[in-house]
C-alpha positions in Angstrom: 125.8 -46.7 158.0 127.7 -49.4 158.9 131.3 -47.8 157.9 130.5 -44.9 159.6 129.7 -46.9 162.8 133.0 -48.7 162.6 134.9 -45.6 162.3 133.1 -44.6 165.4 132.9 -46.9 167.5 136.6 -46.9 169.8 135.7 -42.9 170.5 132.4 -43.8 171.8 133.5 -46.9 173.5 135.8 -44.6 175.9 132.9 -42.1 176.8 130.4 -44.8 177.5 133.0 -46.9 179.6 134.2 -43.3 181.3 130.3 -43.4 182.2 130.1 -47.0 183.0 127.5 -48.4 180.7 127.9 -52.0 178.8 129.3 -52.4 175.7 126.5 -55.1 174.8 123.8 -52.2 175.6 124.8 -49.4 173.6 126.3 -51.2 170.8 122.8 -52.9 170.1 120.8 -49.9 170.0 123.1 -47.6 167.6 121.9 -47.9 164.4 120.8 -46.4 161.5 119.0 -42.9 161.4 115.0 -43.5 160.3 115.1 -39.7 158.6 117.7 -38.2 156.8 117.0 -35.0 158.2 118.1 -36.9 161.6 121.9 -37.9 160.4 123.5 -41.3 159.4 123.7 -42.8 163.0 121.2 -42.9 165.9 121.5 -44.0 169.7 118.4 -43.8 172.3 119.9 -43.0 175.0 116.7 -43.8 177.1 118.5 -47.3 177.9 121.1 -45.7 179.8 118.8 -43.2 181.7 118.3 -46.0 184.5 121.8 -46.6 185.2 123.1 -43.1 185.4 119.9 -41.8 186.9 119.2 -38.7 184.9 116.8 -38.2 182.5 117.6 -39.5 179.1 117.8 -35.8 177.1 120.2 -35.0 179.4 122.1 -38.1 179.5 122.5 -37.6 175.7 123.6 -33.9 176.3 126.7 -35.7 178.6 127.6 -37.6 176.1 127.3 -35.7 173.0 129.8 -33.1 174.7 132.0 -35.7 175.8 132.7 -36.8 172.5 135.7 -35.5 171.0 135.9 -34.0 167.4 136.3 -37.2 164.8 137.3 -36.3 160.8 134.1 -38.6 160.5 131.8 -36.8 161.8 130.0 -33.5 160.0 127.5 -33.3 163.1 126.8 -34.3 166.5 123.5 -33.4 168.1 121.0 -34.4 171.2 117.6 -34.3 170.4 114.8 -35.9 173.5 117.2 -38.4 174.6 118.2 -39.1 171.1 122.0 -38.8 170.1 122.7 -38.0 166.5 125.4 -38.8 164.2 125.7 -37.0 160.5 128.9 -38.3 158.2 131.5 -36.1 157.1 131.2 -34.9 153.3 135.0 -34.7 153.2 134.8 -38.8 155.1 132.4 -40.0 152.3 134.1 -38.2 149.7 137.6 -40.1 150.2 135.9 -43.5 150.4 134.4 -43.1 147.1 138.3 -42.1 146.0 140.2 -44.8 148.1 137.4 -47.1 146.1 136.2 -48.1 149.3 132.9 -48.9 148.0 131.8 -52.1 147.8 129.2 -54.1 145.7 128.5 -57.2 148.2 129.8 -58.1 151.4 129.5 -61.8 151.8 132.8 -62.3 149.6 134.7 -59.9 151.9 134.1 -62.5 155.0 134.2 -65.2 153.7 135.3 -66.5 150.1 132.5 -68.7 149.0 129.6 -66.8 151.1 126.4 -69.1 152.0 124.8 -71.7 150.2 121.3 -70.7 150.1 118.7 -72.5 148.5 115.8 -70.7 147.5 112.7 -72.0 146.4 110.1 -70.3 144.7 107.3 -70.8 142.3 106.8 -73.8 142.0 103.0 -73.6 140.8 101.4 -76.2 139.3 101.4 -76.5 135.5 97.5 -76.1 134.8 97.7 -72.8 133.8 99.5 -69.4 132.7 100.9 -67.2 134.7 98.6 -64.2 135.4 100.0 -61.1 137.5 98.5 -62.5 141.2 100.8 -66.0 140.6 103.6 -64.2 139.4 104.0 -62.3 142.8 105.6 -65.1 143.7 108.1 -65.9 141.0 109.2 -62.1 140.9 109.2 -61.7 144.8 111.2 -65.3 144.9 113.4 -64.1 141.8 114.9 -60.9 143.4 115.8 -62.4 146.5 118.1 -64.9 144.6 119.4 -61.5 142.8 119.7 -59.6 145.9 121.3 -62.8 147.6 124.0 -63.1 145.1 124.7 -59.5 144.4 125.7 -60.0 147.8 128.0 -62.4 147.5 126.2 -65.5 148.5 126.5 -68.7 146.6 122.6 -69.2 145.4 121.0 -72.1 143.6 116.8 -71.1 142.4 114.5 -74.4 142.8 111.9 -75.3 140.9 110.1 -78.1 142.9 107.5 -79.5 140.5 103.9 -81.2 141.3 105.0 -84.2 139.0 102.0 -86.0 140.5 99.3 -84.8 142.5 95.4 -84.4 141.4 95.7 -81.3 138.9 98.4 -83.3 137.1 95.6 -86.7 136.8 93.2 -84.7 136.3 95.0 -82.8 132.6 96.5 -86.2 131.8 92.8 -88.0 131.9 91.5 -84.7 129.6 94.5 -85.3 126.6 93.8 -89.0 126.5 89.8 -89.0 126.4 88.9 -86.0 125.4 89.7 -84.3 121.2 89.6 -80.7 120.4 86.3 -80.2 119.5 84.8 -81.8 122.6 87.3 -79.5 124.0 85.9 -76.2 122.4 82.2 -77.8 122.9 82.9 -77.7 126.9 84.4 -74.6 127.2 81.5 -72.9 124.5 80.6 -69.8 127.7 83.9 -69.1 127.9 86.8 -66.9 126.5 88.1 -68.4 123.2 91.8 -68.8 123.1 94.1 -65.7 121.8 95.8 -66.4 118.4 98.6 -64.7 119.5 99.2 -67.7 122.3 97.7 -70.4 120.1 101.2 -72.4 119.9 102.2 -71.3 123.6 101.2 -74.6 125.7 100.4 -72.7 128.8 97.2 -71.3 127.2 96.2 -74.0 124.4 97.0 -77.6 126.5 95.6 -76.2 129.3 92.4 -76.0 128.2 91.8 -79.9 128.2 92.1 -79.2 131.6 89.5 -76.5 132.5 87.7 -78.8 129.6 87.7 -81.9 132.4 87.0 -79.4 135.2 83.9 -78.3 133.2 82.6 -82.0 132.6 83.3 -83.3 135.9 80.9 -80.7 137.2 78.2 -81.2 134.5 78.7 -84.7 133.8 75.9 -87.4 134.2 76.3 -89.6 137.8 77.2 -92.1 136.3 79.7 -90.5 134.2 80.9 -88.7 136.4 81.5 -91.8 138.4 83.4 -93.3 135.8 86.0 -90.0 135.2 86.2 -89.8 139.2 87.6 -93.4 139.1 90.1 -93.2 136.4 91.1 -90.2 137.8 91.5 -91.6 141.2 93.5 -94.4 139.8 96.3 -92.5 138.3 96.7 -90.2 141.3 96.6 -93.3 143.0 99.4 -94.9 140.7 101.3 -91.7 140.2 101.7 -92.2 144.9 103.1 -95.2 144.7 105.8 -94.3 141.9 104.2 -96.4 138.7 106.5 -95.1 136.0 104.3 -95.5 133.3 101.9 -93.2 135.0 104.2 -90.4 136.0 105.3 -90.7 132.3 102.2 -90.1 131.0 101.6 -87.4 133.7 105.1 -85.5 132.8 104.3 -85.6 128.7 100.7 -83.9 130.2 102.2 -81.2 132.3 106.2 -80.3 130.6 104.7 -78.6 127.7 102.5 -76.3 129.4 105.5 -75.6 132.3 107.8 -75.3 129.3 105.5 -72.7 128.1 104.9 -70.9 131.6 108.9 -70.9 132.2 109.0 -69.1 128.6 107.0 -66.2 130.5 109.1 -66.4 133.4 112.3 -66.1 130.9 110.6 -63.0 129.8 110.8 -61.4 132.7 114.4 -62.7 133.5 113.5 -65.5 136.0 115.4 -68.9 135.9 115.9 -71.7 137.7 119.4 -73.4 138.7 117.4 -76.9 139.6 113.8 -78.6 139.0 113.2 -81.1 141.6 110.0 -83.7 140.7 107.8 -84.4 143.9 107.6 -88.2 142.8 111.7 -88.6 143.4 110.9 -88.8 146.6 108.4 -91.6 146.3 110.6 -93.5 143.7 114.0 -93.6 146.0 112.4 -94.3 148.9 112.5 -91.1 150.9 109.0 -91.2 151.6 108.4 -94.5 152.9 111.1 -94.3 155.4 109.6 -90.9 156.2 106.4 -92.8 157.1 108.1 -95.6 159.0 110.0 -92.6 160.8 107.1 -90.5 162.0 105.2 -93.7 163.0 107.2 -94.2 165.5 106.9 -91.0 167.4 105.2 -90.2 170.4 102.7 -88.3 168.9 101.8 -90.3 166.1 97.8 -91.5 165.9 95.4 -93.6 163.6 92.1 -92.4 162.3 89.1 -95.1 161.9 89.4 -94.9 158.4 94.0 -96.3 158.8 95.1 -93.0 157.9 98.5 -91.8 159.8 99.2 -88.5 161.0 100.7 -86.7 163.9 99.0 -85.1 166.4 100.2 -81.6 166.8 98.4 -80.4 169.5 100.8 -82.4 171.7 103.8 -79.8 171.0 101.3 -76.3 170.5 99.8 -76.4 167.8 96.5 -74.6 168.1 93.5 -75.0 165.3 94.1 -78.2 163.3 95.9 -80.3 165.1 96.3 -83.0 163.6 99.0 -83.6 160.8 97.9 -86.2 158.2 101.2 -88.3 156.6 99.6 -91.6 155.5 96.4 -92.5 153.8 94.4 -95.4 154.8 95.2 -97.5 151.8 99.1 -96.8 152.6 99.5 -94.0 149.9 101.4 -90.9 150.7 100.4 -87.0 151.0 101.5 -83.9 149.4 102.7 -82.9 153.2 104.2 -85.8 153.3 107.0 -85.8 150.3 107.1 -81.8 151.0 108.5 -82.9 154.5 110.7 -85.5 152.5 112.0 -82.5 150.2 113.0 -80.0 152.6 114.8 -83.0 154.5 116.6 -83.4 151.1 117.0 -79.6 150.9 118.5 -79.1 153.7 121.3 -81.6 152.3 122.5 -78.8 149.7 122.6 -75.6 151.2 123.2 -73.6 154.6 120.5 -71.6 153.8 117.2 -72.3 153.2 114.1 -69.9 151.9 111.0 -70.4 150.7 108.6 -67.9 149.2 105.4 -68.9 149.7 101.2 -67.2 149.5 99.9 -66.6 152.8 97.1 -69.2 152.3 99.9 -71.5 153.3 100.3 -70.7 156.8 99.6 -73.6 158.3 100.8 -76.0 155.6 104.1 -74.1 156.2 103.4 -74.5 159.9 102.6 -77.9 160.0 105.9 -78.9 158.2 108.3 -76.6 160.3 106.9 -78.6 163.8 107.4 -81.8 161.5 110.7 -81.7 160.4 111.4 -80.0 164.5 109.7 -83.3 165.5 112.3 -85.1 163.9 115.0 -83.6 164.4 115.3 -81.5 161.4 116.5 -77.7 161.3 113.7 -75.8 159.7 113.5 -72.9 156.4 112.8 -69.6 156.6 109.3 -68.5 154.6 108.5 -65.9 152.7 104.7 -65.1 152.5 103.7 -62.5 150.3 99.7 -61.1 150.2 97.7 -61.8 146.8 96.9 -59.4 144.3 93.5 -58.0 143.8 91.8 -57.0 140.4 89.5 -53.9 141.4 86.5 -55.7 141.2 87.8 -58.9 143.0 90.4 -61.3 143.3 91.5 -62.8 140.6 91.0 -66.7 139.9 91.9 -68.9 137.0 89.1 -71.1 138.1 86.6 -68.1 137.6 88.5 -66.6 134.5 88.9 -63.7 136.5 92.6 -62.7 135.4 95.1 -60.8 133.5 97.8 -62.9 132.6 101.4 -62.2 132.9 101.5 -62.5 129.0 99.1 -60.2 127.2 100.6 -57.8 130.3 104.2 -57.8 128.8 102.6 -57.2 125.2 100.6 -53.8 126.7 103.5 -52.6 128.6 106.0 -53.5 125.7 103.5 -51.2 123.4 103.0 -49.1 125.6 106.7 -48.2 126.4 107.0 -48.2 122.4 104.9 -45.5 121.9 106.6 -43.1 124.9 109.8 -43.7 123.2 108.7 -43.2 119.4 107.5 -40.3 120.4 110.2 -39.0 122.9 113.1 -40.1 120.0 111.1 -39.9 116.7 114.8 -40.7 115.2 115.5 -44.1 116.6 115.2 -47.6 114.2 112.7 -49.7 115.0 114.7 -52.4 116.1 116.5 -50.0 118.8 112.8 -48.5 120.0 111.3 -52.2 120.1 114.7 -53.2 121.9 114.1 -50.7 124.8 110.4 -51.1 124.7 110.8 -54.3 126.0 113.5 -53.6 128.6 111.2 -50.7 129.8 108.3 -52.9 130.1 109.2 -56.2 131.6 111.2 -53.7 134.1 108.0 -51.5 134.6 105.6 -54.5 135.6 108.4 -56.3 138.3 109.1 -53.1 139.6 105.5 -52.6 140.1 105.4 -55.9 142.0 108.7 -55.4 144.0 108.1 -51.9 145.4 105.3 -53.3 147.3 106.0 -54.5 150.7 105.4 -58.9 150.1 103.0 -58.9 153.4 100.9 -56.1 151.9 98.6 -57.2 149.8 97.2 -54.5 146.6 95.2 -53.8 144.0 96.7 -54.3 140.6 96.0 -51.1 137.7 97.3 -51.3 134.7 98.2 -47.1 134.8 100.8 -48.5 138.2 102.5 -51.6 136.2 102.6 -49.5 133.3 104.1 -46.4 135.3 106.9 -44.5 133.4 107.3 -41.4 135.9 108.8 -40.9 139.1 108.9 -44.1 141.4 109.1 -46.1 138.4 111.9 -48.6 136.7 111.8 -46.3 133.8 112.7 -44.0 136.3 115.5 -45.6 137.5 116.5 -46.5 134.3 117.0 -43.1 132.8 119.0 -41.9 135.7 121.4 -45.0 134.5 121.4 -44.0 130.8 122.3 -40.2 132.4 125.3 -41.9 133.8 126.4 -44.4 131.0 126.1 -40.7 128.8 128.6 -39.1 131.0 131.2 -41.9 130.4 130.4 -41.8 127.2 131.5 -38.4 126.4 134.5 -38.2 128.7 135.8 -41.2 126.6 136.3 -39.0 124.2 138.7 -36.7 125.7 141.6 -38.8 124.7 144.4 -39.7 127.2 141.9 -38.1 130.0 144.1 -39.6 133.6 143.7 -36.9 135.5 143.8 -37.4 139.6 140.3 -37.1 141.2 140.9 -34.2 144.6 138.9 -33.4 147.0 136.8 -30.0 146.5 137.3 -27.5 148.9 133.5 -27.1 148.9 130.4 -29.9 147.9 127.1 -28.6 146.8 123.9 -30.1 148.9 123.5 -32.1 146.0 126.6 -34.1 145.9 126.8 -34.1 149.1 122.9 -36.2 149.7 124.3 -38.1 146.2 127.8 -39.7 148.3 125.4 -40.2 151.2 123.1 -42.6 149.5 126.5 -44.2 147.7 128.1 -44.6 151.2 124.8 -46.4 152.7 124.4 -48.5 149.8 125.7 -51.7 151.3 123.3 -50.9 154.7 120.0 -51.5 152.3 121.6 -54.3 150.6 122.7 -56.2 153.8 119.6 -55.4 155.4 117.3 -56.4 152.4 119.1 -60.0 151.9 119.0 -60.5 156.0 115.6 -59.6 156.5 114.3 -61.2 152.9 113.0 -57.3 152.3 113.3 -56.5 148.7 111.3 -53.7 148.9 113.1 -52.0 151.4 116.2 -52.3 149.1 113.7 -51.2 146.0 113.1 -48.0 148.1 117.1 -46.8 148.2 117.6 -47.5 144.5 114.8 -45.2 143.7 116.6 -42.4 146.5 120.0 -43.4 144.8 118.3 -42.5 141.4 116.8 -39.1 142.4 120.0 -38.5 144.2 121.8 -38.5 140.9 119.2 -37.2 138.7 120.2 -34.1 140.9 123.8 -34.2 140.9 123.4 -34.1 137.1 121.4 -31.2 137.0 123.9 -28.9 139.8 127.3 -30.8 139.2 128.4 -30.9 135.2 131.2 -33.4 134.8 132.3 -31.5 131.8 132.9 -27.9 132.5 134.4 -25.8 129.9 135.7 -28.8 127.8 137.2 -30.3 130.2 136.7 -33.4 133.1 136.2 -32.7 136.4 138.3 -35.7 137.8 136.5 -35.4 141.0 132.8 -35.4 139.8 133.5 -38.4 137.0 134.4 -40.0 139.9 131.1 -40.0 142.0 129.0 -39.6 138.7 131.1 -43.5 138.1 130.2 -44.8 141.2 126.9 -43.9 141.1 126.5 -45.4 138.0 128.2 -48.6 138.6 125.8 -49.1 142.1 123.0 -48.1 139.6 123.5 -50.8 137.2 124.6 -53.7 140.2 120.9 -52.4 142.3 119.3 -52.3 138.9 120.2 -56.1 137.8 119.8 -57.0 141.6 116.3 -56.1 141.3 115.6 -57.4 138.2 115.5 -54.3 136.0 117.3 -54.5 132.9 120.6 -51.3 132.7 120.4 -50.1 129.4 122.6 -47.5 128.1 120.1 -45.5 125.8 116.5 -44.2 126.2 
């Protein structure tokens, strides 16, 4: 609890100065307690033992005894060399009453906040989003939202791969195959779901799939002709041929639009789209190639391709970073470096969200940027989601499409709402079900640490009990209900005052309210959305306990103090939910 730390630092300074313990040392180790039962702040005294030539437990006891009583502290205790501080309920409550609980902090310290550019998703337009691919988008969008909640100026960026082999295959297929050929080539696969017949990421992508099947099964002569033509298209695009780039855009844009429609349903939107071809057409890539060729670790392969020998800079494993083919064209990685240089001109902080299979490429790009004297981006890697029977793959057809999952989520949520609220109008049921379904799917992915893979299960994704998005949403609707009821008391303006006693559930909620900023700060600084998701679950659980034990309206009167706490919690629940992409509806 950083606010508590600021309140007690002066008192700790006096004691530590008298013991001749450097401020830089004790301030470094004073931090949030790992367990709520320990307190709010903990200071391990082991680093001080050598200085004072005493056992850590003895040092902790001496510091504890020397610290004077403080209105902000309810308890100070020493346990096995650790000094624990627990905030006073009165102090926590006074912060609520005084309006000291802020949402976001960057704007308090800097009127603009940082300019943060977050590139995420950037999926090739070659198929509908399945649950595995959508993890990138959901994680990326959540990091965008949390940074905005924190107060930073954020730009969500989508890098459009508009000139690679996959787009070339799609463009060739649309030019050379008719719908009957496509269906014949895909006769052994599951047919197109009629529900998505008008959605291009499901329909047009079948041309891509058909072309892939044809490339595998065609006769040698036909295969050679196909590969030659696709190669010509890709080669022309990599040299900035306007007519080919236009052909590519006409092929991929409808598919990309369909993919973005799915993401839009999840509440995921982008501020800017940057095409890969931009850096070829505007000359950045040719200039970059020339600059890299002058590096003292530049090398040339037998086929005329250029590379950097990153092994000379400490790279292990795959040491060669190829940035120009033998025919003079650039590679995806070259264009990626040019793109990063451009992105740094647009922001103060640069974050990329990438699957764990991109670690090598990301390291090579980072080392190349360093070689050029450029800054290196922060990268959030995530592990992949599996199905119970194995890894998801669009190539093998073993996928759960996000569109199908969202439809299923909405249907299941609607059934629950109809059973619980039979008097609700169909339109209201549908609206609530959509919000609950989308939120449940997002939260199922967000609450898991990015570096941990997990197995996708329908029952987990659509869970509506404790530990889920619907659980949080219901807590928020409770707070909204109290607000509505209080507003019925005409002219209610009673001044809130601290009560003489506070229940355990009230104190627990106050503790969660006062730790909001710490959780948000930590999640943003460390790019760990799951930490904030867990905080939100704790806040919702704390509010439910408060709601159960501390009635805001009693005997026909409003308790102003309890209402103030309820309203503060409601605002934090709403802001936190929006920060995670959970839809804060007011009725369930």
